[in-house]
N, C-alpha and C positions, 0 to 999 in steps of 0.2 A: 573535418572528418581526418585523423593522424595514421599514420601508416603503421602504427606500433598497434591500433586495436583493431583486429580481426575480426569477419563475420562470428567464424568459432567463439569467439569472444562473448556474443552477446545470448547467449542462452541461459550462462549463468550471471545473469540480471533480472530474467524477465519472472514474474508473477503471472501465471498463464492466471486470467483471470472470466470470471461469471457471476457476475452480480447480479441477471433477465429478473424479475419478478414472474415471468411464468416460466424460467425454465425449470425440466425434470429432474428426477433421480435418473435417469440414462441421461441425460445433459452433461450432467459431475461426473458419471463415471467416464464420459466419453474427455471429457476435460481434462480427467486424470490418468487417461490412457495416453493423449497425447503428450502431458507432461513430463510421464514416465516415458517416453519413447525421446521423445526429443532432452532429455537431460533438464528442463528447466530448471531455477533456482525453485519455484514450489510453486502451486494453487492460490489462488486468494477466495473463498467461499464465504457462504451466510453460514450461520451457527447450527442451521438445522442440517450440514452438509459435512458435520465436520467428523463426527464417527466414521461417515462413509467413505470418503477421500483419504482419511486414513487407512482404514482397511484395503482400499484398492491401490493406497503407495506401500503399501507391506515391503519390507525389503528394497524399498528405493531412497534415493538421496534426497529425496521434492520434498518437499517443507509445506507443513498446511497453515494456511493462512486466514484467520477470520476473520471475519467482520464486527465491530460493535456497537452498538447507538448508528449502523446505519438508517439511511443515509444523511440525516437531518439533522441529529449531534443532543435534541431534545430533550430527549429519555431523562427521566431522575436518574441521579448517580448510582442511588442503590440501582438500579436497574442495571445497567452500561457493564455496574459491578458482577452482577449476578452472573449475567450474562456471557459476561469474561471467565467467570469462575467455572461455569457449562461445559464452556469450551475446553478449557483447562482439562475439564475429566471425561472430555472427548478424546483426547491427543492433538490438543493444536497446538502450533509449534511456535506463529506469531498473533500477535492480537495489530488488527486495523482500525481503531476507534476513532470517531467525526467528533472533532471538539467543540464545546460552547458556542455557536456561533452570535447567540445571541447575548450569552455573558459576554464575551472578547464586545460588541458593540455597547454594550451597558458599562465598559469597562469595568468589569466584576473582575477582577486580576484573583482574588484569594480564589472566588466560585471555581471560575475556569485552571487554577492550579489545583485546586482541593481535587475536581474532578478527573482529569487525566492523576492524580495521584494514585484515588482509588482504584484505578482499572490497572497502574503500574505493582499496586499492590497484590492485586486480585490474580493477576499475571502469572504470581508465582518466578519469576526471574525470568519470563516468557517476555523475546523484546515486544516491545510496546512502539506501531508508527501512531501517533496524531495526524488526522486526516483534517487540513487545516480551511479548506474550498477557498482557493486563492484568488479567485475572479469575483467573491464575493466583499472582499475585504481590501481595506485602502493599505499604504504602505505600510503606515504608522502597525495598523492594524497585525498585518504582518510580520512585521519585527516583534512586537510583543508577543505575537502567538507561539513563533520559534523561542522566546527567549523563557516565554513560562512552562513549555513542554521540554525544558531542559532544564530547569527548577523542578520541576514534578519528575525529572527521571525518566522518560520517554527516551526509547532509543534509536527514533528516528521522525523527521517530520516526512507531511506528503500533503501534494499537492490537492486532488480531488478526488473528489469520487466520482464524475462523470456521470452524474443525475442530476445535477441545475444551469449544464450549462457550461459555461470553459472548458479547462484543462491542463497539463499543462505547458509551459511556456517555458522558453528561455531566461527571460528576463526572473520569473520569478525564482527556478530553481536557483539562479547565481544572485538573486536578494538572499535567499533562503542561507545559498554556503558560505555566504559574505556573515550573515547574521551567526551562524554556526561554530564558526572558525575553531572546525574540529572536533565539536562537543558534542554532535550529535549529526544524523548521517539525513540521506535526503532520499527517498521516493516518490519518483516522476508518475503519475498518472491520469487519464484522460485523455481520450484522442491522438491517443500513441501509435498511427497503422504503419509505418514503415522503419526502413533500417536506419535512413539516412537520418530520421526525427528525432530514433532512440539515441542512436551513437550520438549527436550534438547535444540530446541533452545526458547525459553520462558525460562527457567530459566537459562540461558545463557544471557538472557534479554534483550530478546525481547519482545516488551507488544503489540504487534498483529500481525496476520497470514494470510496472502494472498494467497489464495492457490483454484484453481482450481477443487481442489479432496476432494472437504469440503465435500460435502455429502459420495462420495466413503469412506474417511476416517473415517466419521462416523458408517456407516453400518458394517463395516469390524469389527468396535469395539464393537457393537451391534451383530454380528455374533457369536465370539466369549466370549458375556454371561455376558464382564465387565463393560454395561454400562449400 
């Protein structure tokens, strides 16, 4: 952790995330209230809750990020594109899509790139983050996934869904940064629970932090008196 990074700086990286299957409308309203109060970069929600989140965050700078093809990525490309179009209609600002892991394992590069490209087109100019689920990929597959995401026009690659084990690691972020070479940004997500962990990932190259512990992370900092 460098002295140049202040605790207050972290809020502009955080996407306050709620993707639990049992989450209710009240839970998502609370998520948005937390994000607005703390002035996080955004909230990350399923497509059903985009319209509600946009309403709750009206007149705030907080962005609404929607997951697509979540959490497995196996959906037909047309289904992913349609979900993206609906999220755009409902007011989302960014899309986090799950890559076709099966396509990567098959080495079906054309399919994987087209799958991403169709979501990029359906987003109508909104940034697309491609979730790689890094712990399920070997190094060659991670490298190829970053390259295909760049070729397809995505804005970010993202480490994890948080739904299949694993999570963001410094090693994966460092590898993604090396392959990206400034051509695409990086979102670290999955298992990020404390300030030092989040800052280490940022210093390794992450441009965003996706976490379901955003409020807890900030409150813990405030309790120490350094925030």
